[in-house]
Structure formats: C-alpha cells, structure tokens
N, C-alpha and C positions, 0 to 999 in steps of 0.2 A: 504494500500500500504506500502511496505517496501523499505527502501533504505539501501543498503549494501556497506560498504567501507572496502576493505582489506588493510592490512599493515603488515610490518615485513619481506618482501622479501629482497633479497640482494645476495651478492656473498659470498660463503662459500667454504671451502676446503672439499674434500672428507673425510667422516668420521665425519664431523662436525654436528652441530645442528642449527636449526632455529625454532622460534615459530611465526607462522602467526596468525594474529588476524582479525576478521571480526566484524566490528562495525555495529550495527543494529539500524535504526531509523524507527519508525512506531508503530502503535497500534497492540495489540494482537500478538506481535512477539513471545510470549512464546508458542503459539499454532502451530507454524511452526516447521517443520523439517529443518535441515541445513546440507548441504553437501559441501565438498570441491571437486572441479574438477581441473584437470590440462590439459593443452594443450601443448604438445611438438612440436617443429618445424616439420612441414610436417605431423603431426599426428592429429587424431581426438581427441576431448575433451574426457577425460576419468574420471570416478568416482574414487576419492581417498578414501573418507571416508564420512560417514553419521552418524548424531546423531539425533534421533527422539525427539519429544516433551516430551516423557517420558523417554528419556535416553538410548534407545536401540542403540547400536553401530554396524556399518558395515564398513568393510575395503576392499579395492581392494587387490588382491593377491600380487601385487608387493610391497605393503607397510606394510603388516601385520607384526607385531612384531617390526616395526621401528617407525611408526607414531601413534600419539594418538590424537583423536578428543575429544573436551570437550566444554561445554557451561556454561555460567554464565548468567542466565536470569536477575538477578538483575542489572548486569552491562551492559546488552545488548551486550554481546560479545560471539563469538564462536572462539575457538582456534584450531590450528593444530600444535601440537608439532612434529617436524620432527627430528629424530635422525638417526645416521648412514647414512648420506646422500651420495648418489652416483651420479656420473656424469649424469646418465640416469634419475635422478630426476629433472634435469634442465627443467624448463617449466614455463609458466604463470599459476599461481594458482588463481582460481576463487571461490568465495563463492556464494552459491545458497540457498535461502530460499524458501521452497516449502510446500504446503499444499495439500496432495493427495485427500482430501475430496472435497475441493473447486476447485482444479485444478489450483490454482494460484501459480505462481512462480516468483522469482525475482533474478537477477544476480548482482553481484558487477562488478567493472571495471577491477579487476585483480591486482595481484602483481607478479613481476618477481622473480624467484628463479634460481640462477645460481650456479652450483656445479662444481668447477674447481680448479685445483692446480695452 
C-alpha cells in the first residue's frame, strides 16, 4: 500500500512558476508509475503528466512545453515543475501512484493551485 501526500500548491500570478511535490510512503514504491491529475471547478479530473517506473514521460496537451514531471526514488518524491502558469491552470492537483500490472492505484489528498493576478 502507498500513501501519497502532495504539497507546494498556492497562489501565483500568471506567468509564474510553482513546483509541486508528492511524498510517497510504502514499500516497492519504485515499481509504480506516478501521475499528476488536476480537477478544475465544474470539470472532470484530467491527466496532467505521467512518469513511469523506468522514466518514460507523458504530458497532457494543455501543459506540454510548460510542465515537467520528475521523480527521485531515493527521496521518495515525485515533482511537477509548472512554468508559464495561466489562469486556466487553476485547479486541485492530485498525485496518483499506479501499477498497471497489478491494477493497484492510490491517490493523494490534493493540493490547490490558484493562478490569478
């Protein structure tokens, strides 16, 4: 079982940057893929970025070229570097740990990002 805790959210002006962190507790965490999702008000939760256990990256179209996902297995952390933030990036951001072979997945509680002048 994994426990995920997001941090790093807050209020930022348009064009600014934030780095979200997802702290991981649990065994065999390095065999899991990790994704960041976001949920904007009135919208469904959407995939932002994924990093696989072997470092393969995937991004949603709306964040390509602006956001960077990374992981540090030794520190048990997954990051989301967000640059060039726009008001439409305002959302609750969630970290998800998932293993497609076992079908197991775990969610964090989320961290709020607000982009506003």
